C-alpha positions in Angstrom: 236.3 -46.5 70.5 235.1 -47.6 73.9 232.7 -45.4 75.8 230.6 -45.3 78.9 226.9 -46.2 78.1 223.7 -46.4 80.2 222.5 -49.9 80.9 218.8 -50.6 80.1 216.4 -53.3 81.1 214.8 -55.5 78.5 211.9 -52.9 78.1 214.3 -50.1 77.4 214.2 -48.4 80.8 217.2 -46.9 82.5 218.5 -49.2 85.3 220.7 -46.5 86.9 223.8 -48.5 86.0 226.5 -47.7 83.4 229.2 -49.8 81.8 231.8 -49.5 79.1 230.3 -50.3 75.7 232.7 -53.3 75.3 231.4 -54.7 78.6 227.7 -54.2 77.6 228.5 -56.1 74.4 230.4 -58.8 76.1 227.6 -59.4 78.7 224.6 -58.8 76.3 223.3 -55.9 78.3 220.8 -53.6 76.7 222.0 -50.0 76.0 220.7 -47.1 73.9 221.8 -46.1 70.4 220.7 -43.6 67.7 219.8 -44.2 64.1 219.3 -41.2 61.8 217.9 -41.9 58.3 218.6 -39.1 55.9 216.5 -38.7 52.8 216.2 -36.2 49.9 213.0 -34.4 48.7 213.4 -36.2 45.4 213.0 -39.7 47.1 216.5 -40.9 47.7 217.9 -42.4 51.0 221.4 -42.0 52.2 223.1 -45.3 53.2 226.5 -45.9 54.5 228.8 -48.8 54.0 230.3 -49.7 57.4 234.1 -49.5 57.7 236.2 -52.5 57.0 237.5 -52.6 60.6 234.1 -52.5 62.4 233.6 -55.3 65.0 230.1 -55.9 63.6 228.9 -56.2 60.0 232.0 -54.7 58.3 231.5 -53.5 54.8 227.7 -54.1 54.9 225.4 -51.2 54.0 223.4 -49.6 56.9 221.4 -46.7 58.2 222.7 -43.2 57.2 224.2 -42.6 60.7 224.2 -44.8 63.8 226.0 -44.6 67.1 225.9 -45.2 70.8 224.4 -42.7 73.2 227.0 -41.8 75.9 226.0 -42.4 79.5 223.7 -39.5 80.6 223.8 -37.9 77.2 220.7 -36.4 75.7 219.3 -38.6 72.9 218.9 -35.8 70.4 222.3 -34.3 71.3 223.8 -37.7 70.6 222.1 -37.9 67.2 223.4 -34.5 66.2 226.9 -35.4 67.4 226.9 -38.7 65.5 225.7 -37.0 62.2 228.5 -34.5 62.5 231.1 -37.2 63.3 230.2 -39.8 60.7 229.2 -37.7 57.7 230.4 -34.1 58.5 226.9 -32.6 58.4 225.8 -30.0 60.9 222.1 -30.3 62.0 220.0 -29.1 64.9 217.3 -30.6 67.0 214.6 -29.1 64.7 216.0 -31.1 61.8 215.3 -34.4 63.6 212.0 -36.1 63.5 211.7 -39.0 65.9 210.1 -42.1 64.4 210.3 -44.5 67.4 212.5 -46.8 69.5 213.2 -50.2 68.2 214.7 -53.2 70.1 217.5 -55.1 68.4 219.5 -58.2 69.5 222.3 -59.6 67.4 224.5 -62.4 68.8 227.7 -62.1 66.8 229.8 -64.5 68.9 229.8 -65.6 72.5 231.6 -62.5 73.7 229.8 -60.0 71.4 226.1 -59.7 71.9 224.5 -56.4 70.7 221.4 -55.7 72.7 220.3 -52.2 71.8 217.3 -49.9 71.7 217.6 -47.7 68.6 216.2 -44.2 69.0 215.4 -43.6 65.4 215.0 -40.3 63.6 214.4 -39.0 60.1 216.2 -36.0 58.7 215.9 -34.3 55.3 219.3 -34.1 53.5 219.5 -30.8 51.7 223.1 -31.0 50.6 224.5 -32.9 47.6 226.3 -36.2 48.5 229.7 -34.8 47.5 229.4 -32.1 50.2 229.4 -34.8 53.0 232.6 -35.8 54.7 232.7 -39.4 55.8 234.5 -40.5 59.0 237.0 -42.9 57.5 237.4 -45.0 60.6 233.6 -45.7 60.7 232.4 -45.4 57.2 233.8 -47.0 54.0 231.4 -45.2 51.6 228.2 -43.2 51.4 225.6 -43.5 48.7 222.2 -42.0 47.8 219.9 -44.5 46.3 216.3 -44.3 45.2 213.9 -45.2 48.0 212.2 -47.8 45.7 215.4 -49.6 45.1 216.2 -49.5 48.8 212.8 -50.9 49.6 213.2 -53.8 47.1 216.7 -54.6 48.3 215.8 -54.7 52.0 212.6 -56.7 51.7 214.3 -59.7 50.2 213.6 -59.1 46.5 217.3 -58.5 46.0 220.3 -59.8 47.9 219.6 -58.7 51.5 223.1 -59.9 52.4 224.2 -56.5 51.1 222.7 -54.9 54.3 223.1 -55.1 58.0 220.5 -57.7 59.0 218.0 -55.5 60.8 214.5 -56.9 60.9 212.8 -56.6 57.5 209.9 -54.9 59.3 212.3 -52.2 60.6 213.5 -51.5 57.0 209.8 -51.4 55.8 208.9 -49.0 58.5 211.7 -46.6 57.5 210.6 -46.8 53.9 207.0 -46.1 54.8 208.0 -43.1 57.1 210.2 -41.6 54.4 207.4 -42.0 51.8 205.0 -40.1 54.0 207.3 -37.1 53.8 207.8 -37.0 50.0 
């Protein structure tokens, strides 16, 4: 779905301009997104397999929930909205713990350049996996895997081609932040 997004400079600052997401991707303009990593108190992390019809990284495993922040939309409100849309889980601002903002550039093809600043949050998952309702158009599958396995798979010990190619340091940071909360 195309939507209006804020355009950022290469430092992540608002430029005062907006564009449709498709245009931002076509031109390689930076724009803001959210990432929400959900974890359980017993040391598992929720990952999603991206839908087969996604423009980028179809059927690869990724962050629990991700999405674009609408133009002018509050970052935390966007995170709450995306969690509800993608996995059917209702959360509130107090459930979100901001970890940081991470720059990401992926050139998929000449007319699809993802230049994003991921506003990244952690959120404890208190419901069993089977209570979540995935958004079929966005998400092929959900899985809860042990944090140790996730750490091994995303640092190159296993086949990293299973996952969206975020920087290995990004994945390591998420593992470290989740470990601090267990």
